[in-house]
N, C-alpha and C positions, 0 to 999 in steps of 0.2 A: 115382037113378042114380048110379053108380059114377066115376069117374074111370079117365080112362085109364092108360094103370101110363107111361107118355112122360110125362106133363105129372106124373104124381108127383116120377117122377124129374126132373125139371126144378125146382122146387119143392125138392126134397132138395138140389140142387144151389145153389141160391140161397141156402137157406135154412143152408148150412152155410159159405157164402163171406161173409152177415154177421154171420156168430160171429164166422168169426173175424178181420175186420177190427174188430170189438168186446176181441176177446179180446187185440188188438198194445199195446195200452194209451195213452196220449194222445199226441200230435204231440209234439215236442218244440215251445217258443217260434220266432220268428223271432229272430233277433236284434238286429234293432232294439228293438225291445220289451227287453229285456233291457239292451242297452247300456250305459246309467246305473245301473245296480243293479251291472258287475260293482267286484271293491271294489281302490281303489287300489293300484299297486306298491307295494310294496314298497323302500323305499331299497337293500337290498342283492339286491333281485334285477332278474330282467330278463325280461318278459316275450313270449312268443313266441303271436300265433295262427298257425292253421291252417286252411280251408279251402277244398271242393273241390266243386267247379259242379254240379249236377246236368243228367246230360247223357243224352236220346233215344238210342240204339242206341250210347250207350261201358259200359267195367264196368261193376255194381253191386259190385262186386266190394269187399273194408272191406278194405283190405292195413291191415296193421301201421305208424305211424309209430315213426319210431328216432331217438336224438340216442344217438352214440357208441355205438350197435348195442344202445341198450335200450331199449325195449317202454314209447314213455309216451301212446302212441294209437291208437288207430282211423281212420282216413281213413270220413271216412261220407258217400257218393253229397247232394249240398246241404248240407252242414252246414258250420259253424265250432263250432272250442273254443278252447281257450289253454290255458299250462302255462306255470307262474311257472319260472323257471333259476335260482342260481348265477350269478352270471358268471363267461365261463368261452370257452374252444373248445370248437365243435361242429360237429360234419358226421349233418347231417339227412339220412334218407336213408329211401323208403318201401318195404317188400316190395313184390317183384316179379320179375316170371318170365320177364318176358325185362331184355334192356343195351336203353340209351340212350345218346349224348353226352350226359357231362356230366350223369347222371341226379342223381347227391348232390349236397348243397353242406355245403363245410364254410364256419361262419361264427364270426369269434369279437364277444360278446355283453361291455358293461359293465353296473354297474350302473342300475340307470333305463332302460334301450334296450328298445324296443319293435320287436321285425321280425315281416314277415308274409312268410308261407308260400303257399303254392298247389300242390294236389298234380291233377298233370294226368296224366288217362289218356290215352294214347297209341296205342290204338286202331286195331290192323292196321300198327304202325310194323315186329315181328320176322315179322310169318306167315311162315310155309312153305309153301313148293308143298304140301306133306299135307295140308294144311284146317287148319294147329297155330293157332293165332293164339291166344301168351301174353300174359296181363297186364302189361303195361307202363306202367310208373305210376313219372315225373320232382317233382322239387320243383323250384318256379321261387316265386323270391326276388321281390318285389312291392312299390311303393309303399306309403307307406302312405295316399297318398291314393286312390286306385286300391285296392288294397284295402281301403276303408272304404267305395266302393260297394261293390266289388263282393259283400261279407259284406251288405249291406244285410236285405235279404231270404229271406238262409240264413237254416234252423234251429240253435239253437244246443243244443251238447251242455254238459251241466256234467261229466260224469262221470271218471274219477281218469285 
């Protein structure tokens, strides 16, 4: 007995989705499982943790995170990462198509200091009447206690 063409097409689509899911590589580990293994901060550096919630119905874009205009990371939805930097003053920004009040933050970091930065997507904030809804991202400074609780279940991205 021959199978119906629509069944073959459905099987082929399911097979292609399964192969695509396997080819994306392993998922990053949860931050909680690797937090103890993060190297200690060098005495002549400051550390900035960046994180972003995964939010249903909010942008899945991966904008660049910048320090003083230089690209240092990519904001991953549902992810956390850190960068060690020399002490100094930094303008922290995230690439954004739209504008938001106090969107970027300027901070001065001392050696040994840790800073926690959450990247927030402000869906619909700068939407126009022509159905244009630009990606709007905002830098939010978070207390260490709140950030540690927030980051616990997020995925850790160790890349450069």
